[in-house]
DRENDREN-709357 format. One line per field, with one value per atom (N, C-alpha, C): chain; atom name; residue number from 1; x, y, z. Coordinates in Angstrom, 1 decimal. Example, Ala and Ser with C-alpha at 12.3 -4.5 7.8 and 13.67 -1.06 7.14 Angstrom:
REM DRENDREN-709357
mol = A; A; A; A; A; A
atom = N; CA; C; N; CA; C
seq = 1; 1; 1; 2; 2; 2
u = 13.2; 12.3; 13.2; 12.8; 13.7; 12.9
v = -5.7; -4.5; -3.3; -2.2; -1.1; 0.0
w = 7.8; 7.8; 7.8; 7.1; 7.1; 7.9
This chain:
REM DRENDREN-709357
mol = A; A; A; A; A; A; A; A; A; A; A; A; A; A; A; A; A; A; A; A; A; A; A; A; A; A; A; A; A; A; A; A; A; A; A; A; A; A; A; A; A; A; A; A; A; A; A; A; A; A; A; A; A; A; A; A; A; A; A; A; A; A; A; A; A; A; A; A; A; A; A; A; A; A; A; A; A; A; A; A; A; A; A; A; A; A; A; A; A; A; A; A; A; A; A; A; A; A; A; A; A; A; A; A; A; A; A; A; A; A; A; A; A; A; A; A; A; A; A; A; A; A; A; A; A; A; A; A; A; A; A; A; A; A; A; A; A; A; A; A; A; A; A; A; A; A; A; A; A; A; A; A; A; A; A; A; A; A; A; A; A; A; A; A; A; A; A; A; A; A; A; A; A; A; A; A; A; A; A; A; A; A; A; A; A; A; A; A; A; A; A; A; A; A; A; A; A; A; A; A; A; A; A; A; A; A; A; A; A; A; A; A; A; A; A; A; A; A; A; A; A; A; A; A; A; A; A; A; A; A; A; A; A; A; A; A; A; A; A; A; A; A; A; A; A; A; A; A; A; A; A; A; A; A; A; A; A; A; A; A; A; A; A; A; A; A; A; A; A; A; A; A; A; A; A; A; A; A; A; A; A; A; A; A; A; A; A; A; A; A; A; A; A; A; A; A; A; A; A; A
atom = N; CA; C; N; CA; C; N; CA; C; N; CA; C; N; CA; C; N; CA; C; N; CA; C; N; CA; C; N; CA; C; N; CA; C; N; CA; C; N; CA; C; N; CA; C; N; CA; C; N; CA; C; N; CA; C; N; CA; C; N; CA; C; N; CA; C; N; CA; C; N; CA; C; N; CA; C; N; CA; C; N; CA; C; N; CA; C; N; CA; C; N; CA; C; N; CA; C; N; CA; C; N; CA; C; N; CA; C; N; CA; C; N; CA; C; N; CA; C; N; CA; C; N; CA; C; N; CA; C; N; CA; C; N; CA; C; N; CA; C; N; CA; C; N; CA; C; N; CA; C; N; CA; C; N; CA; C; N; CA; C; N; CA; C; N; CA; C; N; CA; C; N; CA; C; N; CA; C; N; CA; C; N; CA; C; N; CA; C; N; CA; C; N; CA; C; N; CA; C; N; CA; C; N; CA; C; N; CA; C; N; CA; C; N; CA; C; N; CA; C; N; CA; C; N; CA; C; N; CA; C; N; CA; C; N; CA; C; N; CA; C; N; CA; C; N; CA; C; N; CA; C; N; CA; C; N; CA; C; N; CA; C; N; CA; C; N; CA; C; N; CA; C; N; CA; C; N; CA; C; N; CA; C; N; CA; C; N; CA; C; N; CA; C; N; CA; C; N; CA; C; N; CA; C; N; CA; C; N; CA; C; N; CA; C; N; CA; C; N; CA; C; N; CA; C; N; CA; C; N; CA; C; N; CA; C; N; CA; C; N; CA; C; N; CA; C; N; CA; C
seq = 1; 1; 1; 2; 2; 2; 3; 3; 3; 4; 4; 4; 5; 5; 5; 6; 6; 6; 7; 7; 7; 8; 8; 8; 9; 9; 9; 10; 10; 10; 11; 11; 11; 12; 12; 12; 13; 13; 13; 14; 14; 14; 15; 15; 15; 16; 16; 16; 17; 17; 17; 18; 18; 18; 19; 19; 19; 20; 20; 20; 21; 21; 21; 22; 22; 22; 23; 23; 23; 24; 24; 24; 25; 25; 25; 26; 26; 26; 27; 27; 27; 28; 28; 28; 29; 29; 29; 30; 30; 30; 31; 31; 31; 32; 32; 32; 33; 33; 33; 34; 34; 34; 35; 35; 35; 36; 36; 36; 37; 37; 37; 38; 38; 38; 39; 39; 39; 40; 40; 40; 41; 41; 41; 42; 42; 42; 43; 43; 43; 44; 44; 44; 45; 45; 45; 46; 46; 46; 47; 47; 47; 48; 48; 48; 49; 49; 49; 50; 50; 50; 51; 51; 51; 52; 52; 52; 53; 53; 53; 54; 54; 54; 55; 55; 55; 56; 56; 56; 57; 57; 57; 58; 58; 58; 59; 59; 59; 60; 60; 60; 61; 61; 61; 62; 62; 62; 63; 63; 63; 64; 64; 64; 65; 65; 65; 66; 66; 66; 67; 67; 67; 68; 68; 68; 69; 69; 69; 70; 70; 70; 71; 71; 71; 72; 72; 72; 73; 73; 73; 74; 74; 74; 75; 75; 75; 76; 76; 76; 77; 77; 77; 78; 78; 78; 79; 79; 79; 80; 80; 80; 81; 81; 81; 82; 82; 82; 83; 83; 83; 84; 84; 84; 85; 85; 85; 86; 86; 86; 87; 87; 87; 88; 88; 88; 89; 89; 89; 90; 90; 90; 91; 91; 91; 92; 92; 92; 93; 93; 93; 94; 94; 94; 95; 95; 95; 96; 96; 96; 97; 97; 97; 98; 98; 98; 99; 99; 99; 100; 100; 100
u = -14.7; -14.4; -12.8; -12.5; -11.1; -10.3; -9.1; -8.4; -7.0; -7.1; -5.9; -5.3; -4.0; -3.0; -2.4; -2.7; -1.9; -0.3; 0.3; 1.7; 2.2; 1.5; 1.8; 1.5; 0.6; 0.3; 1.7; 1.8; 2.8; 4.2; 4.6; 5.6; 5.6; 4.5; 4.4; 4.7; 4.1; 4.5; 5.9; 6.5; 8.0; 8.7; 8.3; 9.1; 8.9; 7.7; 7.4; 8.1; 8.3; 8.9; 10.4; 11.1; 12.4; 12.7; 12.0; 12.0; 12.1; 11.1; 11.0; 12.1; 12.5; 13.7; 14.9; 15.1; 16.4; 17.0; 15.8; 16.1; 15.7; 14.5; 14.0; 13.5; 14.6; 14.1; 12.8; 12.7; 11.7; 10.4; 10.5; 9.2; 8.7; 9.5; 9.2; 8.4; 8.9; 8.3; 7.0; 6.8; 5.7; 4.6; 5.0; 4.1; 3.6; 4.4; 3.9; 2.8; 3.4; 2.3; 1.0; 1.2; -0.3; -1.1; -0.4; -1.1; -1.9; -1.1; -1.6; -2.9; -2.8; -3.8; -4.9; -4.8; -5.8; -6.5; -5.8; -6.4; -7.3; -6.8; -7.3; -8.7; -9.1; -10.3; -11.3; -10.7; -11.7; -12.3; -11.9; -12.2; -13.7; -13.9; -15.3; -16.2; -15.5; -16.2; -15.4; -15.9; -15.2; -15.8; -16.8; -17.3; -17.1; -16.1; -15.8; -14.9; -14.3; -13.5; -14.5; -14.0; -14.8; -14.3; -15.4; -15.2; -14.2; -13.5; -12.2; -12.8; -12.8; -13.3; -12.8; -11.7; -11.4; -11.8; -12.4; -13.0; -14.5; -15.1; -16.6; -17.5; -16.6; -17.3; -17.4; -18.6; -18.9; -18.0; -17.6; -16.8; -15.3; -14.9; -13.5; -13.4; -12.7; -12.7; -11.4; -11.2; -9.8; -9.8; -8.9; -8.7; -7.7; -7.9; -7.0; -6.0; -5.0; -3.9; -2.7; -2.9; -1.9; -1.9; -0.6; -0.3; -0.7; -1.2; -1.2; -2.7; -2.8; -4.3; -4.1; -4.8; -4.8; -6.1; -6.0; -7.0; -7.2; -8.6; -9.0; -10.4; -10.8; -11.8; -12.6; -14.2; -14.9; -15.9; -15.8; -16.5; -16.8; -16.4; -16.6; -15.5; -14.5; -13.5; -12.9; -12.0; -11.5; -10.1; -9.8; -8.7; -8.0; -6.6; -5.9; -5.3; -5.4; -4.8; -3.6; -3.6; -2.3; -2.3; -1.1; -1.0; 0.0; -0.5; 0.3; 0.1; 1.1; 1.1; -0.1; -0.7; -1.9; -1.6; -0.3; 0.0; 0.3; 0.3; 0.6; -0.6; -0.2; -1.5; -2.0; -3.3; -3.9; -3.8; -3.2; -3.0; -4.0; -5.1; -5.9; -5.3; -4.3; -3.7; -3.4; -3.1; -2.8; -3.9; -5.2; -6.1; -6.2; -5.4; -5.3; -6.7; -7.8; -9.2; -9.9; -11.2; -12.2; -12.8; -12.8; -13.3; -15.0; -15.6; -17.0; -17.5
v = 19.5; 18.0; 17.9; 16.6; 16.4; 15.9; 16.5; 16.2; 15.3; 14.2; 13.2; 12.9; 13.0; 12.8; 11.5; 10.7; 9.2; 9.3; 8.5; 8.5; 8.9; 8.2; 8.2; 9.8; 10.5; 11.9; 12.6; 12.5; 13.2; 13.1; 11.8; 11.5; 12.0; 12.2; 12.9; 14.5; 14.9; 16.3; 16.7; 15.9; 16.0; 15.8; 15.0; 14.6; 16.0; 16.4; 17.6; 18.8; 18.9; 20.1; 20.1; 18.8; 18.6; 19.0; 18.8; 18.9; 20.3; 21.0; 22.5; 23.2; 22.7; 23.4; 23.3; 22.5; 22.3; 23.4; 24.4; 25.6; 26.6; 26.6; 27.8; 27.4; 27.3; 27.0; 27.6; 29.0; 29.9; 29.4; 29.0; 28.8; 27.6; 26.5; 25.2; 25.4; 26.3; 26.6; 27.1; 28.1; 28.8; 27.6; 26.7; 25.9; 24.9; 24.4; 23.6; 24.3; 25.6; 26.3; 26.5; 27.0; 27.3; 25.7; 24.7; 23.5; 23.1; 23.3; 22.9; 23.8; 25.1; 26.1; 25.6; 25.3; 24.9; 23.8; 22.7; 21.5; 21.6; 22.5; 22.9; 23.3; 24.0; 24.4; 23.4; 22.2; 21.1; 20.6; 20.9; 20.6; 21.3; 22.4; 23.1; 22.8; 22.7; 22.4; 21.0; 19.9; 18.7; 18.3; 18.7; 18.3; 19.3; 20.4; 21.5; 21.0; 19.9; 19.3; 18.5; 18.2; 17.5; 16.1; 15.2; 13.7; 13.5; 12.5; 12.1; 11.2; 11.8; 11.0; 9.6; 9.4; 8.0; 6.9; 7.3; 6.5; 6.6; 7.6; 7.6; 7.3; 7.6; 7.5; 8.9; 9.2; 10.5; 10.9; 9.6; 9.9; 10.4; 9.9; 10.0; 11.4; 12.4; 13.7; 14.1; 15.3; 16.1; 17.4; 18.1; 19.4; 19.7; 20.5; 20.9; 22.1; 21.9; 22.9; 23.1; 24.2; 24.5; 23.2; 22.8; 21.9; 20.4; 20.2; 19.1; 18.7; 17.3; 17.0; 16.3; 16.9; 16.2; 15.5; 14.3; 13.2; 12.8; 12.9; 12.7; 11.9; 11.4; 10.5; 11.3; 11.4; 12.0; 10.9; 10.7; 10.0; 10.7; 10.1; 10.7; 11.7; 11.8; 12.7; 12.9; 14.0; 14.0; 13.2; 12.3; 11.5; 11.9; 12.5; 13.0; 11.5; 11.2; 9.7; 9.8; 10.8; 11.1; 12.5; 12.9; 14.2; 13.8; 14.2; 14.0; 15.1; 15.0; 16.1; 15.6; 16.6; 16.4; 15.9; 16.0; 15.3; 13.9; 13.3; 11.8; 11.1; 10.0; 8.9; 8.4; 8.4; 8.0; 6.5; 6.3; 5.0; 4.8; 3.9; 3.6; 2.9; 2.3; 1.5; 2.6; 3.9; 4.8; 5.2; 4.9; 5.3; 4.2; 3.2; 2.4; 1.9; 1.8; 1.5; 1.1; 0.6; 0.3; 1.8; 2.1; 3.5; 3.8; 2.7; 2.8; 3.3
w = 9.5; 9.2; 9.3; 10.0; 10.0; 8.9; 8.6; 7.6; 7.8; 7.3; 7.6; 6.3; 6.4; 5.2; 5.2; 4.1; 4.0; 4.0; 4.4; 4.2; 2.8; 1.9; 0.5; 0.0; 0.5; 0.0; 0.5; 1.9; 2.5; 1.8; 1.3; 0.7; -0.8; -1.3; -2.6; -2.5; -1.4; -1.0; -0.9; -0.4; 0.1; -1.2; -1.9; -3.2; -4.3; -4.4; -5.1; -4.6; -3.5; -2.6; -3.0; -2.9; -3.1; -4.4; -5.5; -6.9; -7.0; -6.4; -6.7; -6.2; -4.9; -4.0; -4.8; -5.6; -6.3; -7.0; -7.6; -8.5; -7.5; -6.7; -6.1; -4.6; -3.6; -2.3; -1.7; -2.0; -1.6; -2.1; -3.3; -4.0; -3.5; -3.1; -2.7; -1.3; -0.2; 0.8; 0.6; -0.1; -0.5; -0.9; -2.2; -2.8; -1.6; -0.6; 0.6; 1.4; 1.8; 2.6; 1.8; 0.7; -0.1; -0.3; -0.5; -0.8; 0.5; 1.6; 2.9; 3.3; 3.0; 3.1; 2.3; 1.0; 0.2; 0.6; 1.1; 1.5; 2.9; 3.6; 4.8; 4.8; 3.6; 3.3; 3.1; 2.7; 2.5; 3.8; 5.0; 6.2; 6.4; 5.8; 5.7; 4.4; 3.4; 2.2; 1.7; 2.2; 1.7; 0.2; -0.3; -1.4; -2.5; -2.2; -3.1; -4.4; -4.2; -5.3; -6.1; -7.4; -8.3; -8.1; -8.6; -8.5; -9.5; -9.3; -10.1; -11.2; -12.4; -13.6; -13.8; -13.5; -13.6; -12.6; -11.7; -10.6; -10.6; -10.8; -11.0; -9.7; -8.5; -7.1; -6.4; -6.1; -5.5; -4.3; -3.6; -2.5; -2.9; -4.0; -4.3; -5.2; -4.5; -5.2; -5.5; -6.2; -6.3; -6.2; -5.6; -5.6; -6.6; -7.6; -8.6; -7.9; -7.9; -7.2; -8.2; -8.9; -10.1; -11.0; -11.0; -12.1; -11.3; -10.3; -9.4; -9.0; -8.7; -8.3; -6.9; -6.0; -4.7; -4.5; -4.6; -4.6; -3.2; -2.8; -1.4; -1.5; -0.3; -0.1; 1.1; 0.8; 2.0; 2.5; 3.9; 4.5; 6.0; 7.0; 8.2; 8.4; 7.6; 7.6; 6.1; 5.9; 4.6; 4.8; 3.9; 3.7; 2.5; 2.7; 1.5; 1.1; -0.3; -0.5; -1.2; -2.2; -3.0; -3.6; -4.0; -4.7; -6.1; -7.0; -8.3; -9.4; -10.2; -11.4; -12.3; -12.6; -13.5; -14.9; -15.2; -16.6; -16.4; -15.2; -14.8; -15.1; -15.6; -15.8; -14.3; -14.1; -12.9; -12.7; -11.3; -11.0; -9.7; -10.1; -9.1; -7.7; -7.9; -6.7; -5.6; -6.0; -5.0; -4.1; -4.4; -3.5; -2.4; -2.4; -1.2; -0.6; -1.3; -0.6; -1.9; -1.4; -2.5; -2.9; -3.9; -4.2; -4.1; -4.1; -4.0; -2.7
């Protein structure tokens, strides 16, 4: 299944990588590489992530990656909607769509 990253999700990945790189540039590169590798597996196993509890739609799922949540939608493809720290409050406006 095809994986498509939203501009917001890519922006979040960049912001997180810049934050990590401030102290450990090599760790930031590793984090980004590992994140993209983990997300790439969703192409074969799109429903492997759990449903997002705050949304309640089977189509909106999340992959837990360390201290981060990769929130995505499954239809004809896997749309990566946002990436956020698990400790942050969820903001449904980041889904950019009707979650049902």
